[in-house]
N, C-alpha and C positions, 0 to 999 in steps of 0.2 A: 504615709506609713504603710507598711505591708498589711495586706488583707483588709484594706479599707477601700471604699468606693472612690475612684478618681473622678472628680468633677471636671469636665472638659472646659478649657479656657473660653471656648466659644459661648458657653452659658453666661459667664461673667460679662463678656463683651455685649451680648444681647441685653443683659440687665442694665448696663450703662446706656445703651441706645434707647431703651424704654424710658429711663429716667430723663434723658435729654429731650426726648419727644414730648413727654408730659410737661416738663418745665417750659418748653418752647410754646406751649399752648396757653400758659398762664399769662394773662395780659399785663400784669404789673412786674413781670420779671424781664430784665433787660436781656436782649438777645446776645449782647457781647459780654454777658456775665460769666462768672466761673463758679463751679461747685468745687469746694476745696475740702478734702478729707484728711484726717490724721489717722494713721494705723496704730496698732498696739505698740506699746513700749516694752523694752527689755527691763526686767525687774530683777534685782540681785538680792540675795538672802542676807539680811542683817549685816551690812558693812563687810561683806566678803566678796570674793570674786566668783562665787557660785550663783549661776543664773537660774532663776526659777523657771518652771515649765512655761513656755510662751504660748499664749492664746491670742490670735489676731482679733482686733476689734470687729464686731459682727458686720456692720455696714460696709466696712472696708473689705472684709472677706467676701461679702456678697457681690460687690461691684468689681473687685479686682482679682480676687483669688490669690493674693500675695501671702506667702508663708513666712517671710522674713519680718523681723521687728524693725521699728523706728523709721518707717516709710511714710510718705505723704503722697497725695495724688490730687490732680486738678483736672476738671473736665470743662471744656468750653460749651456753654449752653447753646449757642447758635450753630456751632459746627459739629459738636460731639467729639472733637479732638481731645485725646487723653494724654496726660503727662504723669509719669511715675517718678517720684523723687526718692532716691535710694541713698542710704548713708555711705559716705566715702570711707571705706575701711582701710586701715594701715596694712601694709604688706605682712607685718608680723601676725596679723589675725589668722592668716592661712596656716601658720605653724600649728595652732591649736584647733582651729575650726574647719580647716580644709579650704578648698578652692574658693576664691572670691570671684563671683560672677562679674563679667564685664557688662557695661551698659548694653552692648549688642546682644549678649546672651539674655539679659533681662527683658529686652524688647521682644525677642522671640518667645521667651517663656510665658510672658504675661499678655501678649497681644495688644500692647498699648501703642500709641503713635510716637511717643518720645520718652526717653529716659534721661534724667539728669540727676546730679548729686544734690543732697539736701543742702549742702553749703552754697549751692547756686540758686536756691529757691527764692530768696529775697529779691535778688536781681531779676530773676525771671518774672516774678509777680509784678515788680515795678514796671516792667516793659509791656505788660498786658494792657 
């Protein structure tokens, strides 16, 4: 937003690295484990198409800095590798809400290792 302090994405990346480092030192946590987070959800006003003001879930904001709703993320405990799951939006979304970012744009914007769509999440998790 205009006139607010912009938090550099590097800070979120450092926070993720610190979390993974701390988890890797805990003896009963598997090194091939995952940290899985759910971001804030879109909320609509009383059965209308009017979306209420979105606020990101605090831990998700702290670790990823993602400003869009309905996202998920995973972090590998052993490697620190991060994956952002973004909702697959229909082309019509752009008519009302503007440009739909591509996975490549989201990769650059949020400094994660991989971006996938939410509808691919179940398959991705099963492969881990």
